[in-house]
C-alpha positions as CSV (number, residue, x, y, z in Angstrom):
1,X,53.9,26.3,-73.5
2,X,55.1,22.9,-72.4
3,X,58.7,22.4,-72.7
4,X,60.0,19.4,-74.7
5,X,61.1,16.5,-72.8
6,X,64.9,16.1,-72.3
7,X,67.1,13.0,-71.5
8,X,68.7,12.8,-68.2
9,X,72.6,13.5,-68.6
10,X,74.6,10.4,-69.3
11,X,76.8,9.9,-66.3
12,X,80.3,8.8,-66.8
13,X,79.8,5.7,-65.0
14,X,77.1,4.5,-67.7
15,X,79.9,5.0,-70.5
16,X,81.3,1.4,-70.8
17,X,83.8,2.3,-73.4
18,X,85.3,4.8,-71.2
19,X,85.4,2.8,-68.0
20,X,86.8,-0.3,-70.0
21,X,89.4,1.8,-71.7
22,X,90.1,3.6,-68.5
23,X,90.8,0.1,-66.5
24,X,93.0,-0.8,-69.4
25,X,95.0,2.0,-69.4
26,X,95.5,2.1,-65.5
27,X,96.7,-1.9,-65.9
28,X,99.0,-1.1,-68.7
29,X,100.4,1.5,-66.1
30,X,100.8,-1.6,-63.6
31,X,103.1,-3.0,-66.2
32,X,105.2,0.1,-66.2
33,X,105.2,0.2,-62.4
34,X,106.3,-3.2,-62.3
35,X,109.3,-2.7,-64.3
36,X,110.2,0.2,-62.2
37,X,109.8,-1.7,-58.9
38,X,112.2,-4.5,-60.1
39,X,114.9,-4.7,-57.3
40,X,113.0,-2.3,-55.2
41,X,110.2,-4.4,-53.9
42,X,109.8,-8.4,-54.5
43,X,106.9,-9.5,-56.3
44,X,104.8,-11.2,-53.7
45,X,105.3,-8.3,-51.4
46,X,104.1,-6.2,-54.0
47,X,101.3,-8.2,-54.2
48,X,100.1,-8.3,-50.7
49,X,101.3,-4.5,-49.7
50,X,98.9,-3.3,-52.7
51,X,96.1,-5.1,-51.5
52,X,96.7,-4.0,-48.1
53,X,96.9,-0.4,-49.2
54,X,93.3,-1.2,-50.9
55,X,91.9,-2.2,-47.8
56,X,93.2,0.9,-46.0
57,X,91.8,3.3,-48.7
58,X,88.4,1.0,-48.7
59,X,88.1,1.3,-44.9
60,X,87.7,5.1,-45.8
61,X,85.5,5.3,-48.7
62,X,83.6,1.7,-48.5
63,X,82.8,1.5,-44.7
64,X,79.2,2.3,-44.8
65,X,78.7,0.7,-48.3
66,X,80.0,-2.4,-46.9
67,X,78.2,-2.4,-43.6
68,X,74.8,-1.9,-45.4
69,X,75.5,-4.5,-47.9
70,X,77.1,-7.3,-45.5
71,X,73.8,-9.4,-44.9
72,X,73.9,-10.0,-48.7
73,X,77.4,-10.6,-48.9
74,X,77.8,-13.0,-46.2
75,X,75.4,-15.3,-48.2
76,X,78.0,-15.4,-51.1
77,X,81.3,-15.8,-49.2
78,X,82.5,-18.8,-51.3
79,X,81.9,-16.9,-54.5
80,X,83.5,-13.5,-53.3
81,X,86.4,-15.8,-51.8
82,X,86.8,-17.5,-55.2
83,X,86.4,-14.3,-57.2
84,X,89.1,-12.3,-55.5
85,X,91.5,-15.2,-55.2
86,X,91.3,-15.9,-59.2
87,X,90.8,-12.2,-60.5
88,X,93.4,-10.4,-57.8
89,X,95.7,-12.8,-56.5
90,X,96.1,-15.5,-58.8
91,X,96.1,-13.6,-62.0
92,X,99.1,-11.4,-60.6
93,X,101.0,-14.2,-58.8
94,X,101.1,-16.2,-62.1
95,X,102.0,-13.4,-63.8
96,X,104.8,-12.1,-61.8
97,X,106.3,-15.6,-61.3
98,X,106.0,-16.5,-65.1
99,X,108.2,-13.5,-65.9
100,X,111.1,-15.2,-64.4
101,X,110.8,-18.1,-66.8
102,X,109.5,-16.8,-70.1
103,X,110.3,-14.1,-72.6
104,X,108.7,-10.9,-72.6
105,X,107.2,-11.6,-76.4
106,X,105.8,-14.8,-75.0
107,X,103.9,-13.1,-72.1
108,X,102.8,-10.2,-74.5
109,X,101.2,-13.0,-76.9
110,X,99.8,-15.0,-74.5
111,X,98.1,-12.4,-72.3
112,X,96.2,-11.2,-75.6
113,X,94.6,-14.5,-75.5
114,X,92.3,-13.3,-72.7
115,X,89.7,-12.3,-74.8
116,X,89.5,-15.3,-76.9
117,X,89.3,-17.3,-73.4
118,X,86.4,-15.3,-72.3
119,X,84.4,-16.0,-75.6
120,X,85.3,-19.8,-75.1
121,X,84.2,-20.1,-71.5
122,X,81.1,-18.1,-71.8
123,X,80.3,-20.4,-75.0
124,X,81.1,-23.5,-72.8
125,X,79.4,-22.4,-69.5
126,X,76.6,-19.9,-70.6
127,X,76.0,-21.1,-74.1
128,X,76.9,-17.6,-75.2
129,X,77.2,-17.5,-79.2
130,X,79.5,-14.6,-80.4
131,X,78.4,-13.5,-83.9
132,X,81.0,-14.2,-86.6
133,X,81.6,-10.3,-87.0
134,X,82.6,-10.4,-83.3
135,X,84.8,-13.2,-83.7
136,X,86.3,-11.2,-86.7
137,X,86.7,-8.0,-84.4
138,X,88.5,-10.3,-81.7
139,X,91.0,-11.7,-84.3
140,X,91.8,-8.2,-85.5
141,X,92.6,-6.9,-82.2
142,X,94.7,-10.2,-81.3
143,X,96.6,-9.3,-84.5
144,X,97.0,-5.9,-83.1
145,X,98.7,-7.4,-79.6
146,X,100.9,-9.9,-81.9
147,X,102.2,-7.0,-83.8
148,X,103.1,-5.2,-80.3
149,X,104.6,-8.2,-78.9
150,X,106.6,-9.1,-81.8
151,X,107.5,-5.3,-82.5
152,X,106.2,-5.8,-86.0
153,X,108.5,-8.4,-86.9
154,X,107.0,-11.6,-87.9
155,X,110.2,-13.7,-87.9
156,X,110.4,-13.5,-84.2
157,X,107.2,-15.9,-83.9
158,X,109.3,-18.6,-85.7
159,X,111.8,-18.2,-83.0
160,X,109.4,-18.7,-80.0
161,X,109.9,-21.7,-77.6
162,X,107.8,-22.5,-74.9
163,X,108.6,-23.2,-71.1
164,X,107.3,-23.6,-67.5
165,X,106.9,-19.9,-67.6
166,X,104.4,-20.0,-70.6
167,X,102.0,-22.6,-68.9
168,X,102.0,-20.2,-65.9
169,X,101.1,-17.2,-68.1
170,X,98.2,-19.4,-69.5
171,X,97.1,-20.1,-66.0
172,X,97.1,-16.4,-65.4
173,X,95.0,-15.8,-68.5
174,X,92.6,-18.8,-67.5
175,X,92.2,-17.5,-63.8
176,X,91.2,-14.0,-65.2
177,X,88.9,-15.3,-67.8
178,X,87.1,-17.2,-65.6
179,X,86.7,-14.1,-63.2
180,X,85.2,-12.0,-66.1
181,X,82.8,-14.7,-67.4
182,X,81.6,-15.2,-63.5
183,X,81.2,-11.3,-62.9
184,X,77.6,-11.4,-63.8
185,X,76.9,-13.5,-61.1
186,X,78.0,-11.2,-58.4
187,X,75.7,-10.5,-55.4
188,X,73.4,-7.6,-55.7
189,X,75.2,-5.3,-54.0
190,X,77.1,-1.9,-54.6
191,X,79.9,-2.1,-57.0
192,X,82.0,-0.6,-54.2
193,X,81.1,-3.3,-51.7
194,X,81.4,-6.0,-53.8
195,X,84.9,-4.8,-54.9
196,X,85.8,-4.3,-51.0
197,X,84.6,-8.0,-50.5
198,X,87.2,-9.1,-53.5
199,X,89.7,-6.9,-52.0
200,X,89.6,-8.7,-48.7
201,X,89.8,-12.1,-50.3
202,X,92.8,-11.0,-52.3
203,X,94.7,-9.7,-49.2
204,X,94.1,-13.0,-47.4
205,X,94.7,-15.1,-50.2
206,X,98.0,-13.5,-51.1
207,X,99.5,-14.2,-47.6
208,X,100.6,-17.6,-47.9
209,X,102.4,-16.4,-51.0
210,X,104.4,-13.8,-49.5
211,X,105.0,-16.3,-46.5
212,X,106.4,-18.7,-49.1
213,X,108.5,-16.0,-50.7
214,X,110.0,-14.9,-47.1
215,X,110.4,-18.7,-46.5
216,X,112.8,-19.3,-49.7
217,X,114.6,-16.0,-49.1
218,X,113.3,-13.8,-52.0
219,X,111.1,-11.3,-49.8
220,X,112.5,-7.7,-50.2
221,X,111.0,-4.8,-48.4
222,X,110.2,-2.1,-50.5
223,X,112.5,0.7,-50.9
224,X,111.2,4.3,-51.4
225,X,110.7,3.7,-55.2
226,X,109.2,0.5,-54.0
227,X,106.7,2.3,-51.9
228,X,106.0,4.6,-54.7
229,X,104.9,1.6,-56.7
230,X,103.0,0.1,-54.0
231,X,101.1,3.4,-53.7
232,X,100.5,3.6,-57.5
233,X,99.5,-0.1,-57.9
234,X,97.0,0.4,-54.9
235,X,95.1,3.3,-56.3
236,X,94.9,2.9,-59.9
237,X,95.3,-0.7,-61.3
238,X,93.8,-1.9,-58.0
239,X,91.0,0.2,-56.7
240,X,89.9,2.4,-59.9
241,X,90.4,-0.2,-62.7
242,X,88.4,-3.0,-60.6
243,X,85.4,-0.7,-60.1
244,X,85.5,0.5,-63.8
245,X,85.9,-3.1,-65.2
246,X,83.2,-4.3,-63.1
247,X,80.8,-1.5,-64.0
248,X,81.7,-2.2,-67.7
249,X,81.0,-5.9,-67.6
250,X,77.5,-4.8,-66.0
251,X,77.1,-2.6,-68.7
252,X,77.9,-4.7,-71.8
253,X,78.7,-8.0,-70.8
254,X,81.8,-10.0,-70.2
255,X,82.4,-11.2,-73.6
256,X,82.3,-7.6,-75.1
257,X,84.2,-6.3,-72.1
258,X,87.1,-8.8,-72.6
259,X,87.7,-7.4,-75.8
260,X,89.0,-4.3,-74.1
261,X,91.7,-6.2,-72.3
262,X,93.7,-6.0,-75.6
263,X,94.2,-2.4,-75.0
264,X,96.7,-3.0,-72.4
265,X,100.0,-3.9,-74.3
266,X,99.2,-1.1,-76.7
267,X,98.8,1.5,-74.0
268,X,101.6,-0.1,-72.1
269,X,103.8,0.5,-75.2
270,X,102.7,4.2,-75.5
271,X,103.2,4.6,-71.7
272,X,106.8,3.0,-72.0
273,X,107.5,5.9,-74.5
274,X,106.1,8.6,-72.1
275,X,107.4,7.5,-68.8
276,X,110.5,5.2,-69.5
277,X,111.7,7.2,-72.5
278,X,111.5,4.2,-74.9
279,X,111.3,4.9,-78.9
280,X,107.8,5.0,-80.5
281,X,108.0,2.6,-83.4
282,X,105.9,2.5,-86.8
283,X,104.5,-0.8,-85.5
284,X,103.1,0.9,-82.3
285,X,100.8,2.9,-84.6
286,X,99.8,-0.1,-86.8
287,X,99.1,-1.9,-83.3
288,X,96.9,0.9,-82.2
289,X,95.1,1.0,-85.6
290,X,94.2,-2.9,-85.4
291,X,93.3,-3.0,-81.5
292,X,90.9,-0.1,-81.8
293,X,89.6,-1.0,-85.1
294,X,88.9,-4.6,-83.9
295,X,87.2,-3.4,-80.8
296,X,85.0,-1.1,-83.3
297,X,84.1,-3.9,-85.5
298,X,83.2,-6.2,-82.3
299,X,80.8,-3.5,-80.9
300,X,79.3,-2.4,-84.3
301,X,78.1,-6.2,-84.8
302,X,75.9,-5.8,-81.7
303,X,73.8,-3.0,-83.2
304,X,73.1,-5.3,-86.4
């Protein structure tokens, strides 16, 4: 008697929601690591050393993949260089420097605008038209980010002032939004090989920044805590999160994937409670409900 046909098992790397949520969680961990690292490693030193660490890891796990895909990658070197500089180096450099000029409230609110920029840039460059329900979902997730950024106090918005740091943060958001929109144009190589190319570009493009940090006397060699931070940043928010995010964009596209970036400030708040011992407030629960609810609405819109 013939056995009924069965579906092949669904692999973890086919689950865009799990991948994109994981990427956001690791990036949120980078926020906590950056706070821990203050005074133990300078910002540009952290940026350069984390990408050097990534290259060491990739030399072990991606050597064969990169050698196999190099004939294709070398035809797209300009694209790879631009993407690695935008998504990896520029975003982090703008972010770290902005933190010296503006408040955490401002950074939280501005960073929450990345998905909106992704929608806007995808519309301008690719004529991608989001559905009204998708826009509604995005606005709800932004509301959740706003709750986290203002700690549930709407009066904090009235007291905001914008400065040079805010402009730098806008630059960071623009860099990452462009990176997200252009990801689907990546060369037809494995995700690991593509990420290796981006990591090389990120390391090379970070060298002038760390040289400038040395020149102005702001370079700080890592302490033991600093080295631990570098190690974390090299593995989780660099290697794993980027591979997860690239695969997630492949599966559901840049516009839908960009919405998951709004999970970062919420996850960061939760990690601050668990790792740094900060208190968990009711507004954290409200923000979680808004962000997850907005993502659910935006995702359900594609099915109707």
